[in-house]
N, C-alpha and C positions, 0 to 999 in steps of 0.2 A: 612182650607188650605189643598190642595191636596199634595200628596207625591212629585209630580213633582215640585211644587212651593217651597217646603221645601228643596228638593235635588238639585235644579237647580244651586244655588251658588257654590256647590261643583262639580257637574258633568260637568258644563260648563267651569270650570277652570282646568280640568284634562289636563296634558301635551299631546300635539298632534303634529304629524308630519304634517307640512303644505303641502297641495296639490300644485303641479306645477300650475302656473297661465296660462301658455300656453302649446303649444305642446312640449313634450320632445323628442328630436331626438332618433332614435332607438339605435345608438351607445352609447348614454349616459345612456339609460335604461340598456343596457348590462353591462356597466361599474358599475352601481349601484348594479346590481344583482350579478356580479362577486365579487365585493368588500364585500358585505354582506356575500357571501358564504365563502370567505377567513376568515372573522372575525368569522364566525360560527365554521370553522375547528380550528381556533386559540383558541377559548374559550373552545372547547371540549378537548383540550390538556393541559389545565391549571388546576392543582389540587388546591383546597382551602388550604390556609395557616393554618397549625395546624391539618391537617387530618392525622390520623394514618393508617397504613396498615391493611388490612382485611376489614370486613364488607361485607354485601350482597347487591346485586343490587335489589332493590324493583321492579323496572319496569321489569328487566330480560327479560322474554319472550315477553313483550310488547315493548321492547326498539326500535325495528325497526319501530314501528308505531308511538311512541311518541317521537322519535328522542332524541337529547341530548346524553350525555355520562356519564356512571356511574363514580363517584369519581371526576367529573370535575365541573367547575363553572355552566355548563348547566345540572346539575344533574336532575332537574325537567322536562327538555325538554319542549315540547309543551303541556304537560298534563294540566296545569292550563288554557291555552287558550281554549283547547277542552272542559274541564269541565265547564268553564264559558259559552261557547256556548251552551252546553247541557241545563244548567239551564235557560238561556235566551230563548232558543227555546221552552222549556216546558212552561215557564211563558207566552211567546208571543202566543204560540199555544192555551193556555187556556184563552187568552185575559185578563190576570191579570195585565199587565203593563199599559194598557190604553194609549199606545203610537202609534201615526200614523206616520209610517216611510216616508210617503209622505210629511209631514210637516217638514220644515227645522229645526224648534226649537226642535221638538221631535227627529229628527235625531241626533242632538247634544247630547240630553239627553241619547238616546239609546247608542251611541258610548261611552259617558262618563261612563254610567253604566256598559257597557261591560268591559271597561278598569279597572274601580275600582274593579269589581268582579274578574278579572284576577289577580290583585295585591293581593287581599285578599286570593284567592285560592292558589297563589304562596306561601304566608306565611304559610297557613294551611298545605300545602303539604311538605314544607321544614322543618317545626318545628319538626314533629315526626321523620323524617329521621335523624335529627341531635341529638335531645335531648333524644331519646330512646337509642342511642349508638349502635343500631343493624345494621343500614345501613351506617352511616357515623361516625365511632368512632373517638373521639378526642385524640390527642397525649398528654399524661400527662407530657412528658418532656417539651413541649412547654409551657404548663400552669405553670410549676414550674419555667422555665426560665423567663417568663414574670411576675410571681407573681400574676396570676389571677385565678389559679386553673383550674380544668377540665371544670367546668361550664362556666368559662370565655372563654375558647378556643371554647367550643360548641357555645357560642354566636357569636364569630368571624366567625366560619364556617357558621352559619345560615345567617349572614349578607351577606357573599360572595355568597352563594347559592341564596339568595333572589335577590340580585342585578343581578346575572346571569339570573334569570327568568324574571325580568323586562326588561333587555336588549333584551332578545329574543322577548318580546312583541313589542318593538319599532323597532327591526330589521324586524319583520314581516310587520309592518306598512310601513316601508321605501320601502320594495320590492313591496308591493301592490300599493303604490302611485308613486314611482319613477322608479321601475324596471319592470321586465317582470314576469307575473304570480303572485303567492302569496308566502309569506315567509314560511308559514306552509308547503306548497307543496314542496318548495325548500329544506327545512330542512329534510323532509321525504325522498326525492330523495337522498340527500347526505348521510343520515344514512344507507339506504338500499343499495346504490351503494358500500359503504365501505364494507359491509358484503359480497355482491356478488363477488366483485373483490377479496377480501381475500379468499372467498371460491373457486375461480378458480385458483388463482395465488400464494397463500401463500406456503411457503416451511417450512420444519421442523425447520429450523433455526429461523423462525419467529413465531413459535407456531405450531398449528395443520397443517399438510400438506393439501394443497388444491387439487382440482380435477386433475389438470394437473400434479402435483407432484406425486400423487398416481399412475396415469397411466404411468408416466415415470418410476417409480419403478417397475410397472407390466411389462412394455415392456422390461426393462433391466434385468429382472429376480430377482430383489431385493425383490419383493413381489409375493407370489404365490396365485393365486385365487382358484385353484382346478378346477375340471371338472364341467361345468354348468349343467351336467345331474345328479349331486348329490345335495342333499338339502343344504349341507354346501357350495359347490361351487356356487350354484345359489344365496344363501344368500349373500356371499361375493361379487358377481357381482352386485346384485341389491342395496346392502347397502354398508357398509364399507368393503374393501377400494374402490370397483368399483364405487359406487354411481351413477349407471346408472338410477335408479328410480328417484333420486333427479334431475338429468340432464333432464330427460324426463318431470318431473313435471314443472320445471322452464321454459323450452321451450314451453310446452303446455299452461301454464298460460299466458306467454307473447303473444302467438299467439291468444288465445281465447279472451283476452282483446282487442287487436288491431282489431280483427274481430268484436267483440261486439260494439266497438266504431264506426265502419263503417256501422252497421245495423241501419237503420232509416226509419221512415215514413216521407215523404216529402209532406208538404201541399202547393199546388201552391198558389202564390200571384201575384197580378197585381197592378200597380199604378193607383190610382183613377183619376189622372189628366194627367199623361204622358202616351200617347198611345204607346203600344209596350214594356213598361218597366215592366218586369216580374221578379219574384224571387221565392224562396221556403223557407219555414220554416221547418227545420229538427227537428223531434222528435226522438232522439236516443234511442236505446234499453236501454242503461245505461243513462237515461235522467238526473238523479240526480247526476251523476258522482259516483266515488267510495269514495268520501270524507265522506259521512255519516257513512261509516264503521269505521272511526276514532272515531266517537261518541259512536258506539256500543262497540268497544274494550276499549275505555276509561272508560266506565261504568263498564265493567268487571274488568279492572285494579283497579278501586276504590274499588270494592267489595273485591278483593283479598288483597288490601292494608289494609282494615279494618280487614280482617281475620288475617293477619300477626301482626298487632298492638295488637289485642285482645290476640293472642297467646303469644306474648312477654311480655305483661304487666299484663295479668290476669292469675295468677298461677292456679286458680281453674276453668278454662274455661270448660264448659260441653263437654263431648265427642261427643255429637250429633252435636255440632257446628263444630268440626274438631280437628284433631291431626296433628302435623307437624313433618316432618323428618329433617334430618341434613342439607339438601339443602334449607330449608326454604319453602318447598312445602307441601301442605296438603296431607295427606295419607288416611284420612277417614273423615266422617262427612259432614255437609252441604257445607262447603267451598271446600271440595274435589270435590263434584258433580258440583259446580258452577265454578270450575277452568277449563278454556278451554284447550283442547288438542292442543299442539303447535308443537310436534315432533312425528315421528312414534314410537319412543321408549316408549312413554307414553300410547300407547294403544295396542301394539303388544304383547299380553300375551303369544302367541305361541313361541316367541323368549326368553321369560323369563326375559324381561327387564321392563315390565310395573308394576306399583304399583296398587295392588288391584285385586280382583277376576274378572273373565270375565264378570259376570253380573254387577258388580260395574262399570267397564269400559264402558259397553254398556249403562248403565243409564247416565253416565257422557257424553258420546258421543251424546246421544239423546238430552240431555239438551243443550249442546253446539250448536248442529245443529239447534234446535228450536230457541234458543236465537239469533243466527246469522241470520237466515232466517226471522223470525218475526221482530226482531229488525232492520235488514237492511231495510225491507219494511216500518216500522213505521218511522224511522229516515229519510228515503228518502222522505217520504211525508212531514215531518217537514221541511226538507232542501228545497224542492221545494217551499213550501208556504212562508217561511221566506226569501228567496233570490230572490223573484220576478220572479219565473219561473212557477207559477201556471197558470191555464187557464185565470183567470181574469186579472192578471198582464200582461200576454202575449198578450191578446186581446187589452189592452190599448197601449202596445208598438207598435203593428201592426197598430192600428188606428192612433197613433201620427206620425208614419213614413209615412203616406199617402198611405199605402198599403191596399188592401182588398182581400178577397177570391173570385175568379171568380164564378159567379152564385149566390152569396149571397149579401144581402143589406149591405152597408157600415155602420155597426152599431156594437159597441163593444159587445153588448149582443149577437148578432148573431155569431160573431167570437168566443166569449167565449163558446157558446154551441158546436161549431165545435171542439174547443180545448178540451172540456170535453170528447169527444169521444175517445181521444188518451192519453192525458197527465196523468190522474190519473191511468189508467190501466198500461201504460208503466212504470210509476214510481214505482208501487208496484212490477211488474214483474222484473224490473231491479235491485231493491234493494234486492229482495229475491235471485236472481241469483248470485249477487256479494257475499252475505252471504254464499251461498252454495259453491261457488268456493273457498272462503277463508278457509272454514273448510276442503275441499278436499285437498287443497294444504298443510295444516298443517298435515293431516293424512299421506300423501305420502312423505313429506319432500322436501326441496329445497336446491339448492347449497348455501353454506354459512349459512345454518340453518336460513334463513330469514323466518319470519312468512308469512303465506299465505296472510294475510291482508296487510302486508308490501309490498310484491311483487306486489299484485294487485294495491295498491296505487301508487307505484313507476312507474309501466308501464303506468297506466292511466294518472297520472299527467305528465309524460314525453311526452305522446302522445298529451295531451292538450297544453303543453308548446310548442311543435313543431308547432301545429296549430296556436297558438298565435304569435309565432315568424314569421311564414309565413304571417299572417295578418298584423303584424307591418311592415314587409318589403314591402308588397303591398301598404300600406298606405303611406309609406315613398316615394315610387316611384310615387304615384299618389295622390298628396295633396288634390285634389277635393274630394276624397273618405272620407277623415277625416271629411269634412264638412257634407257629406251625412250621416255618422254614428254618428255625434255629438262628435267626438273626437278632434275637433279643440279647 
């Protein structure tokens, strides 16, 4: 008996959000998307019952990428969904699953396996956060009042965090099937937008003053910058409180992503039977999108999570593995060099704010840059192959739509060879470029201290969401186009 036959009774019965049987009107899609977004913000503002004050945010520097909110029901964010995707992509890329995604039966098994894996990873992620007491400490007073002790309160917190992670899984599925875009992308946009808006418009009464509050104080004489011709004045202009460098980086990343999304190689197409019917297949510079960066950062986040767990639970952890400071960040050892640089203060030794000697920071930066560029290229390839965007799958799609490349025989193998001239190379270049931009944005800093990867993701996902909304509106006005593209 194969593993598919043994697992089918469980995987085929996993809870699933039913797909709509017919066309979903555009307004209804927007309603579903807006409703899930409201529920997301609602859940990020609910603290688990029995949670005490204090604790550290494990995701911390990865929070804008993995969404969610520290100390809320959505503590784990989209981390389990991304981790499960990494595992399945690696297994699928090595052909260890033996599943044919073109077979309806295997599609059900794959989706059930992915959902089961997300549920397992959610439990494995939430458990150490709760039961170690370092990230989500339990309130002893609640345990005493209920007569269940501290361990019992930890169990209550775990159940609430686990339910929040499972809810996020089904919220993502609802958006993907009934709304516009994907739930994962929507949650990332929401998390990053909160940070950027706060970085621009927050005032001292709400916490750290934002960009406009700082410049209002500068304009009214409440804050003195000093002469920009002195090192101190130039530093205060570029960094705090002027933040000109962060503003420039934010605008630059926004512009470069929008520009990269518009750079493409367009392969001409013509209809095999309808004379005069022509089209183009665009191969964008960022062909695999920015989403593979989530997989790279999630892998780094899991590595740092392992380091923090070892540090908190292993009193005699060897020094070569790492030593941790008061903020829960590694200050030396292997985990220090594997910890990505997220803010300018973590590498600018000439300002006296960085941890470690200049050569240590240089090694850490080189590892981070290599990890992001190589990892971005590798995961982009995996993403293209597993989402039906590779040369073979694209050739089949063009063949099934009745289109062909002018001057070539109408044959899937011929079209595939043409696609192989562009798609693999563009995929690698685009993945490496996105990884490089993410590191550069982290080095220079952004408004709201959003990570470079988070900003790249937010801009790219928003751009694609805009394109999808425009396409939905076009199909709403011209119902015949829905039949042509198979959306009816």
